[in-house]
SERO-42139 format. One record per residue (C-alpha): x, y, z; residue in one letter. Coordinates in nm, 4 decimals. Last residue first. Example, Ala and Ser with C-alpha at 12.3 -4.5 7.8 and 13.67 -1.06 7.14 Angstrom:
2
> 1.3670 -0.1060 0.7140 s
> 1.2300 -0.4500 0.7800 a
! end
This chain:
472
> 17.3093 12.5579 7.3747 r
> 16.9997 12.3351 7.4698 e
> 16.9551 12.5418 7.8574 a
> 16.9327 12.9159 7.6808 a
> 16.6470 12.7690 7.4554 r
> 16.4790 12.6276 7.7908 l
> 16.5244 12.9909 7.9313 i
> 16.4171 13.1530 7.6648 r
> 16.0923 12.9297 7.5987 s
> 16.0485 13.0578 8.0275 f
> 16.0901 13.4406 7.9383 s
> 15.8181 13.3981 7.6417 e
> 15.5778 13.2313 7.8532 d
> 15.6550 13.4970 8.1255 s
> 15.7814 13.4912 8.4548 i
> 15.6189 13.4890 8.7975 k
> 15.9020 13.4809 9.0594 v
> 15.9367 13.2982 9.3847 i
> 16.1288 13.5054 9.6030 s
> 16.4873 13.6458 9.6408 q
> 16.5975 13.6417 9.2742 i
> 16.8310 13.9406 9.2504 p
> 16.7276 14.1755 8.9667 g
> 16.6127 14.2696 8.7000 q
> 16.4842 13.9316 8.5245 v
> 16.3623 13.7298 8.2309 v
> 16.5881 13.9833 8.0584 r
> 16.7372 13.7556 7.8590 l
> 17.1032 13.9770 7.9632 r
> 16.9624 13.9419 8.3118 k
> 16.8507 13.5761 8.2869 l
> 17.2222 13.5032 8.0767 e
> 17.4360 13.6855 8.4120 a
> 17.2179 13.4704 8.6671 y
> 17.3379 13.1656 8.4747 s
> 17.1201 12.8971 8.2567 v
> 17.1949 12.5333 8.3647 s
> 17.2712 12.3040 8.0682 n
> 17.0844 11.9739 8.0114 e
> 16.7739 12.1147 8.2562 l
> 16.6981 11.8674 8.5003 h
> 16.4045 11.6826 8.4408 c
> 16.0392 11.6634 8.5198 i
> 16.0580 11.6600 8.8988 l
> 15.6713 11.6275 9.0507 r
> 15.5547 11.8716 9.2991 f
> 15.4294 11.9429 9.6125 l
> 15.4403 12.2841 9.7649 m
> 15.4031 12.4164 10.1195 v
> 15.4219 12.7795 10.2029 k
> 15.4986 12.8518 10.5441 t
> 15.3365 13.1604 10.7497 e
> 15.6031 13.1846 11.0400 t
> 15.6656 12.9666 11.3560 r
> 15.5998 12.7006 11.0894 a
> 15.9656 12.7302 10.9672 m
> 16.1419 12.5934 11.2967 d
> 15.8685 12.3331 11.3599 e
> 15.9068 12.2848 11.0158 i
> 16.3198 12.1888 11.0332 q
> 16.2734 12.0047 11.3897 q
> 16.0766 11.7693 11.2454 d
> 16.3161 11.7049 11.0131 s
> 16.3011 11.7947 10.5954 y
> 16.3274 11.5306 10.3169 v
> 15.9527 11.5113 10.2883 t
> 15.7615 11.2972 10.0266 r
> 15.4825 11.0981 10.2033 r
> 15.4617 11.3267 10.4837 s
> 15.4248 11.6429 10.2946 v
> 15.1029 11.7425 10.3809 i
> 15.0953 11.5974 10.7486 r
> 15.3996 11.7018 10.8719 a
> 15.2909 12.0608 10.7296 i
> 14.9563 12.0015 10.9265 e
> 15.1515 11.9083 11.2439 d
> 15.4018 12.1916 11.2157 a
> 15.0540 12.4339 11.2273 s
> 15.1445 12.7568 11.0272 e
> 14.9822 12.6613 10.7129 s
> 15.0110 12.7337 10.3706 w
> 14.9303 12.5514 10.0238 t
> 15.0562 12.4548 9.6996 y
> 14.9735 12.1410 9.4948 s
> 15.0706 11.8707 9.2349 e
> 15.3321 12.1529 9.0756 v
> 15.5185 12.0489 8.7547 v
> 15.9002 12.0571 8.7644 g
> 16.2176 12.2020 8.5998 l
> 16.5602 12.2149 8.7003 t
> 16.8843 12.3951 8.7075 t
> 16.8261 12.7265 8.6737 v
> 17.1547 12.9296 8.7729 g
> 17.3982 13.0579 9.0794 r
> 17.5671 12.7597 9.0894 v
> 17.6912 12.8763 9.4167 d
> 17.4725 13.1408 9.6047 h
> 17.1711 13.0273 9.5149 s
> 17.0153 12.7005 9.2670 r
> 16.7338 12.8686 9.0617 y
> 16.4539 12.6111 9.0269 f
> 16.2228 12.6315 8.7631 l
> 15.8242 12.5914 8.8726 v
> 15.5530 12.5224 8.5731 v
> 15.2063 12.5269 8.7164 d
> 14.9926 12.2540 8.6944 g
> 14.7903 12.2842 9.0315 p
> 14.8668 12.6289 9.1646 r
> 15.1108 12.8570 9.1919 p
> 14.9934 13.2182 9.3154 q
> 15.0145 13.2274 9.7038 k
> 15.3365 13.4268 9.6974 s
> 15.4523 13.6076 10.0410 p
> 15.7554 13.3414 10.0462 t
> 15.8833 13.1499 10.3648 h
> 15.9240 12.8292 10.1963 c
> 15.8779 12.4612 10.1805 l
> 15.9417 12.2013 9.9148 y
> 15.8075 11.8457 9.8290 a
> 15.9046 11.5611 9.6210 l
> 15.7252 11.3234 9.3633 k
> 15.9926 11.2079 9.1622 i
> 16.2303 11.0212 9.3568 a
> 16.6134 11.0442 9.3183 n
> 16.9292 10.9406 9.0997 g
> 16.8449 10.7204 8.7929 i
> 17.0128 10.8827 8.5029 h
> 17.3805 10.8997 8.5277 r
> 17.4143 10.6627 8.8594 q
> 17.5193 10.3382 8.5717 p
> 17.7633 10.5456 8.3826 h
> 17.6745 10.4802 8.0210 g
> 17.7687 10.8985 7.9929 e
> 17.9729 11.0280 8.2267 p
> 17.9123 11.2065 8.5040 l
> 17.8384 11.5619 8.5231 a
> 18.0744 11.7697 8.7476 h
> 18.1506 12.0666 8.5334 g
> 17.7995 12.0112 8.3499 s
> 17.6018 12.1077 8.6895 d
> 17.5242 11.7572 8.9152 l
> 17.1790 11.7145 9.0423 y
> 17.1299 11.3140 9.1497 d
> 17.0906 11.4522 9.5066 p
> 16.7692 11.6449 9.4169 f
> 16.5993 11.7499 9.6896 l
> 16.8294 11.7546 9.9757 i
> 17.1316 11.8861 9.7445 d
> 16.9104 12.1606 9.6445 h
> 16.8007 12.2107 10.0370 f
> 17.2069 12.2783 10.1064 q
> 17.2605 12.4971 9.7802 p
> 16.9839 12.7378 9.8658 q
> 16.6460 12.7211 9.6248 i
> 16.5067 12.9880 9.4829 p
> 16.2162 12.9291 9.2485 i
> 16.1704 13.0840 8.9350 l
> 15.7708 13.0596 8.8138 f
> 15.5745 12.9576 8.5307 k
> 15.1479 12.9867 8.4571 q
> 15.0216 12.7910 8.2427 v
> 14.7404 12.9697 7.9957 d
> 15.0285 13.0645 7.7279 i
> 15.1167 12.6577 7.6824 g
> 15.3465 12.4818 7.8816 r
> 15.1616 12.1425 7.9199 l
> 15.3584 11.8175 8.0499 y
> 15.4990 11.5180 7.9024 h
> 15.6976 11.3554 8.1654 p
> 15.5142 11.1861 8.2657 y
> 15.1439 11.1539 8.0531 y
> 14.8885 11.0247 8.2685 r
> 14.9886 11.2630 8.5860 r
> 15.1418 11.5279 8.3805 v
> 14.7782 11.5294 8.1896 y
> 14.6031 11.5182 8.5478 e
> 14.7880 11.7942 8.6687 f
> 14.6943 12.0811 8.3959 q
> 14.3333 11.9439 8.3307 d
> 14.2847 11.8519 7.9890 m
> 14.2611 11.9725 7.6605 e
> 14.4732 11.7460 7.4330 l
> 14.8118 11.7909 7.2324 a
> 14.9596 11.4733 7.2815 p
> 15.3214 11.5435 7.3751 p
> 15.5299 11.3272 7.1066 a
> 15.6596 11.0050 7.1819 i
> 15.3877 10.8595 7.3566 p
> 15.3854 10.7044 7.7125 h
> 15.0043 10.5482 7.7426 t
> 15.0642 10.3328 8.0718 k
> 14.9349 10.0075 8.0911 v
> 14.8545 9.7898 8.4038 y
> 14.7644 9.4004 8.3995 v
> 14.6018 9.1894 8.6446 g
> 14.7160 8.8783 8.7487 d
> 14.5222 8.5067 8.7458 s
> 14.6207 8.4018 8.3555 e
> 14.6515 8.7951 8.2054 y
> 14.3844 9.0258 8.3147 l
> 14.2376 9.3529 8.1988 g
> 14.2935 9.6744 8.1226 t
> 14.3898 9.7982 8.4496 h
> 14.5387 10.1813 8.4392 r
> 14.8920 10.3321 8.5005 f
> 14.8215 10.6725 8.4920 g
> 15.1271 10.7361 8.7850 f
> 14.9323 10.7134 9.0732 d
> 14.8024 10.4428 8.9373 e
> 15.1583 10.2991 8.9359 i
> 15.1982 10.3525 9.3130 l
> 14.8973 10.2329 9.4488 d
> 14.9418 9.8938 9.2279 k
> 15.3056 9.8287 9.3594 l
> 15.1879 9.8800 9.7216 h
> 14.8801 9.6485 9.6311 k
> 15.1163 9.3802 9.5386 q
> 15.0084 9.0354 9.7101 q
> 14.6363 9.1449 9.6581 e
> 14.6434 9.2766 9.3072 d
> 14.8975 9.0498 9.1945 n
> 15.0904 9.2595 8.9180 a
> 15.1819 9.2238 8.5238 h
> 15.3742 9.5596 8.3968 l
> 15.2715 9.7940 8.1124 f
> 15.4622 10.0690 7.9852 i
> 15.3222 10.2240 7.6125 w
> 15.4919 10.4451 7.3402 e
> 15.8660 10.3020 7.3563 c
> 16.0708 10.5803 7.1739 q
> 16.4035 10.4216 7.2858 h
> 16.4984 10.7050 7.5254 n
> 16.1055 10.7836 7.6205 t
> 16.1133 10.4597 7.7306 a
> 16.4515 10.4526 7.9242 y
> 16.3437 10.7702 8.0757 q
> 15.9664 10.6294 8.1993 f
> 16.1475 10.3151 8.3077 a
> 16.4577 10.4601 8.5221 g
> 16.1630 10.6976 8.6595 r
> 15.9598 10.4075 8.7320 l
> 16.2624 10.2374 8.8869 f
> 16.3102 10.4783 9.1254 l
> 15.9773 10.5379 9.2490 e
> 15.9929 10.1761 9.3533 g
> 16.2812 10.2909 9.5179 i
> 16.1207 10.5423 9.7185 k
> 16.3300 10.4308 10.0685 r
> 15.9683 10.3189 10.1941 g
> 16.0284 9.9639 10.1380 r
> 16.4124 9.8560 10.1788 v
> 16.3744 9.5947 10.4122 a
> 16.0484 9.4280 10.2702 e
> 16.2536 9.3740 9.9305 g
> 16.1088 9.5277 9.6173 v
> 16.0302 9.3841 9.2761 k
> 15.9005 9.4641 8.9776 f
> 15.9796 9.1120 8.7421 t
> 15.8771 9.1920 8.3919 c
> 15.8622 9.5614 8.3698 l
> 15.7933 9.5844 7.9656 k
> 15.8116 9.9010 7.7552 l
> 15.6680 9.8597 7.4545 a
> 15.6985 9.9023 7.0851 d
> 15.4412 10.0042 6.8163 g
> 15.0657 9.8843 6.8429 h
> 14.9918 9.7377 7.2405 l
> 14.7410 9.4057 7.1186 v
> 14.4240 9.2927 7.3043 d
> 14.4565 8.9008 7.3177 g
> 14.1720 8.8784 7.5847 a
> 14.4108 8.7255 7.8231 d
> 14.6255 8.9871 7.8326 n
> 14.9991 9.1700 7.6549 f
> 14.9466 9.0749 7.3033 r
> 15.2778 9.2824 7.1853 e
> 15.2596 9.4300 6.8428 d
> 15.6812 9.4760 6.9546 t
> 15.8004 9.4088 7.3267 q
> 16.1099 9.5704 7.4777 v
> 16.2646 9.4330 7.8275 t
> 16.2971 9.5182 8.1380 y
> 16.3936 9.3487 8.5297 i
> 16.2983 9.5399 8.8250 c
> 16.5039 9.4659 9.1052 i
> 16.5445 9.4830 9.4883 a
> 16.7284 9.4183 9.7915 a
> 17.0460 9.2144 9.5860 i
> 17.3058 9.1875 9.8743 a
> 17.5396 9.4647 9.8519 q
> 17.7379 9.2752 10.1382 n
> 17.7801 9.5990 10.3857 v
> 17.4151 9.6031 10.3316 g
> 17.1415 9.7290 10.0310 d
> 17.1816 9.6586 9.6696 r
> 16.9368 9.8097 9.3843 y
> 16.8519 9.6829 9.0664 v
> 16.7965 9.7927 8.7104 w
> 16.7421 9.4780 8.4894 a
> 16.8445 9.3769 8.1548 r
> 16.8011 9.0824 7.9053 r
> 17.0495 8.9416 7.6877 g
> 16.8302 8.6337 7.5632 e
> 17.0753 8.4501 7.7416 m
> 16.9642 8.6059 8.1080 a
> 16.5985 8.5324 8.0223 k
> 16.6970 8.1648 7.9526 r
> 16.8266 8.1902 8.3073 r
> 16.5607 8.4109 8.5103 f
> 16.3382 8.1017 8.2949 w
> 16.5273 7.8416 8.4798 e
> 16.5055 7.9763 8.8120 n
> 16.1803 8.1201 8.8349 f
> 16.0152 7.7613 8.7260 g
> 15.7565 7.7980 8.9113 d
> 15.6697 8.1560 8.9679 y
> 15.4949 8.2397 9.3245 d
> 15.7552 8.0626 9.5616 a
> 16.0274 8.1429 9.3474 r
> 15.9629 8.5413 9.3634 v
> 15.8922 8.4713 9.7576 s
> 16.2526 8.3223 9.7719 d
> 16.4275 8.5917 9.5549 f
> 16.5947 8.7730 9.8228 f
> 16.6915 8.5052 10.0151 p
> 17.0018 8.4542 9.8252 q
> 16.9891 8.1528 9.5956 t
> 16.9732 8.3600 9.2869 l
> 17.3087 8.5111 9.3061 q
> 17.4986 8.3223 9.0367 d
> 17.2302 8.4146 8.7735 t
> 17.3065 8.8227 8.8306 l
> 17.5498 8.9064 8.6165 t
> 17.3308 8.7264 8.3062 h
> 17.0727 8.9815 8.3807 l
> 17.3048 9.2383 8.2149 e
> 17.2787 9.5120 8.4643 v
> 17.1574 9.9037 8.5400 d
> 17.2455 9.9821 8.8782 d
> 17.0034 10.2255 9.0905 i
> 17.1273 10.4915 9.3121 n
> 16.9614 10.5196 9.6779 p
> 16.7011 10.8114 9.8370 l
> 16.8814 10.8164 10.1784 q
> 16.6966 10.7916 10.4851 v
> 16.9284 10.6988 10.7832 e
> 16.9927 11.0884 10.8767 g
> 16.5927 11.2187 10.8344 p
> 16.5855 10.9864 11.1473 v
> 16.2424 11.2007 11.3158 h
> 16.0826 11.3326 11.0412 l
> 16.1861 11.0922 10.7370 r
> 16.1561 10.7369 10.9861 r
> 15.7783 10.8599 11.0804 l
> 15.7105 10.9203 10.7002 w
> 15.8915 10.5772 10.6106 d
> 15.7125 10.3787 10.9130 e
> 15.3660 10.5533 10.7651 a
> 15.4421 10.4081 10.4221 s
> 15.5507 10.0627 10.5419 q
> 15.2144 10.0317 10.7565 i
> 15.0029 10.1098 10.4851 f
> 14.8819 10.4816 10.4805 y
> 14.5497 10.7041 10.4984 v
> 14.6129 11.0474 10.5621 r
> 14.6854 11.1409 10.1722 d
> 14.3719 10.9048 10.0326 r
> 14.1411 11.1018 10.2551 l
> 13.8933 11.2641 9.8851 g
> 13.6342 11.0259 9.9788 l
> 13.7002 10.8167 9.6599 e
> 14.0682 10.7621 9.7803 s
> 13.9544 10.6968 10.0903 a
> 13.7171 10.4453 9.9587 k
> 14.0376 10.3026 9.7951 r
> 14.2316 10.2629 10.0969 h
> 14.0068 10.1222 10.2989 v
> 13.9334 9.8229 10.0682 g
> 14.3107 9.7499 10.0513 q
> 14.3040 9.7063 10.4162 d
> 14.6812 9.7492 10.5467 e
> 14.5954 9.9968 10.7659 t
> 14.6914 10.3236 10.9015 v
> 14.4786 10.6191 10.9424 l
> 14.6224 10.9790 11.0065 a
> 14.5835 11.3031 11.2337 h
> 14.3137 11.1862 11.4242 a
> 13.9626 11.2442 11.5390 a
> 14.0039 11.5253 11.2417 d
> 13.6428 11.4864 11.1521 r
> 13.6988 11.3303 10.7715 q
> 13.9436 11.0599 10.9931 l
> 13.6510 10.9966 11.2079 a
> 13.4229 10.9663 10.8763 y
> 13.7234 10.7559 10.7508 l
> 13.6207 10.4928 11.1138 i
> 13.2441 10.4919 11.0821 e
> 13.2554 10.4532 10.6759 n
> 13.5323 10.0735 10.7402 d
> 13.2497 9.9718 11.0032 c
> 12.9340 10.0334 10.7621 a
> 13.1201 9.8736 10.4720 d
> 13.1863 9.5493 10.6716 n
> 12.8567 9.5192 10.8025 i
> 12.7081 9.6436 10.4401 s
> 12.5487 9.9157 10.3666 t
> 12.1433 9.9060 10.2619 q
> 11.9726 10.0354 10.5977 a
> 12.2103 10.3608 10.5936 n
> 12.5423 10.4707 10.6203 n
> 12.7125 10.7737 10.4491 w
> 12.6099 10.9495 10.7659 p
> 12.8661 10.8046 11.0118 c
> 12.7583 10.8274 11.3514 r
> 12.8577 11.1287 11.5881 p
> 13.2027 11.0546 11.7820 g
> 13.2971 10.7304 11.9945 a
> 13.5961 10.7754 12.2048 q
> 13.9619 10.6605 12.0250 l
> 14.0507 10.3900 12.2460 r
> 14.4139 10.4172 12.3342 v
> 14.6401 10.1480 12.1775 y
> 14.8504 9.8728 12.3413 q
> 14.5435 9.6789 12.4618 d
> 14.4140 9.6497 12.1339 l
> 14.6991 9.3520 12.0762 r
> 14.4433 9.1207 12.2519 a
> 14.1821 9.1672 12.0433 l
> 14.4346 9.0589 11.7415 t
> 14.5299 8.7631 11.9663 r
> 14.1548 8.6350 12.0193 n
> 14.0935 8.7233 11.6890 r
> 14.3610 8.5089 11.5918 r
> 14.3014 8.2031 11.7749 d
> 13.8742 8.2193 11.7060 a
> 13.9525 8.2043 11.3361 n
> 13.5871 8.3227 11.2256 g
> 13.6756 8.6856 11.2297 d
> 13.3310 8.8730 11.3016 r
> 13.4820 8.9738 11.6183 q
> 13.7584 9.2079 11.4477 i
> 13.5370 9.3974 11.2331 d
> 13.3059 9.5148 11.5293 e
> 13.6083 9.5524 11.7842 i
> 13.7466 9.8073 11.4399 s
> 13.4442 10.0422 11.5134 a
> 13.5469 10.1414 11.8811 p
> 13.8390 10.3344 11.6350 h
> 14.2137 10.2618 11.7588 y
> 14.4146 10.4967 11.8580 l
> 14.8351 10.5117 11.8541 l
> 14.9580 10.8428 12.0295 q
> 15.2547 11.0003 11.8769 h
> 15.5053 11.1059 12.1109 g
> 15.8409 11.0783 11.9815 h
> 15.9535 10.7373 12.1195 e
> 15.6620 10.5604 12.1383 n
> 15.5529 10.6528 11.7729 c
> 15.9061 10.5515 11.6744 l
> 15.8479 10.2205 11.8576 r
> 15.5022 10.1487 11.6819 v
> 15.6456 10.2080 11.3341 f
> 15.9703 10.0027 11.3784 n
> 15.7551 9.6732 11.5084 a
> 15.5013 9.7580 11.1828 l
> 15.8358 9.7968 10.9759 s
> 16.0687 9.5085 11.0518 p
> 15.8310 9.2916 11.0835 q
> 15.4677 9.3010 10.9500 l
> 15.2799 9.1081 11.2452 v
> 14.9337 8.9856 11.0148 v
> 14.5964 8.9854 11.2197 m
! end
């Protein structure tokens, strides 16, 4: 077993401090005992004493005489999860994650770092801040290649320093996140635009301009802060602004499994190999493609494009300023906007977010469009998103699990809200409107007739009026 520090130690600490019971499934023992490395096998078995053994339940019906021993163990564990023997499964096994997706259990299976992030967000929300990313010329970083951050990249890429300096001389740029008092580099994404690029060993070509993400690395110490998601948000915005019809990168499927999991959720598809690395390509059309398909699958595949036809429901969602600030920390109204070219103007928070409320409405569906109305101060529509899921519950545990990968709510806030039926909306941020649309303007446009105090469904024509008003 590879001990991941500091994520594993912090995950165990948070579980112990906040009363989360750590269990292991009996099938794990069978799996560990097949490890041919006796020393590692004994150390792993000894660690199980830290946890509680889960009582064996019904045999997994997915197993039969043809099921391999490894698959049978994985199936037993996932079947226990499906039967709600535990809230979540934490594993570094990529095969288990893949199988969980096939079984509809993806949202309940975590890598250690994502599980640790979930607990930090629930119990120490003050320590969780979504960072801003700097856009820099690569030559400004050449004197920092000796930082420990680059050691793993250098080990995997023979001649990395020379390649880095050569690309710096060509004027290449990078998105960078710095952390700590010394502002050391903690994450980097080097990017460039290539035209008619042959992108894999088969010689396939991406016709036109393609945005290539050349080096995509998030340091272990800052994983869980949504930095990879922020890099993708920057990539999508850059590709849109520069009319790149493709975005692609190379990834080592074994060493970069967190990255692979992330990019596939944003429409990147495996399209062959480049030397030993997998090649992942996202179609990024300049204009929204006219396709008949599931509304949410459309935005997942073609983000930031989304479907907005008359068969797509649209809603106004009121949100108080303090929660608006938490959800959208990069939002600034036009009176306080950062100047054009400011490194933090465009990249400020994650794409996948969660919103909790007590509205009586149960109408929103996946793929529906939502417009957030900031009450009290701005008193205007500020932000557009697309619904990923919409559920309701009075169970704090269930709500915490649903919002686990994107919560900005503390454990106490969730407990307080769950005293009455709480609506849970997972959504993807599309954009902040160029100009907020005031309440007075909404009344003048006949979008609303009275105060916006709950989720309000609006007509397709009202939605169009708001978008036109935002472009004034």
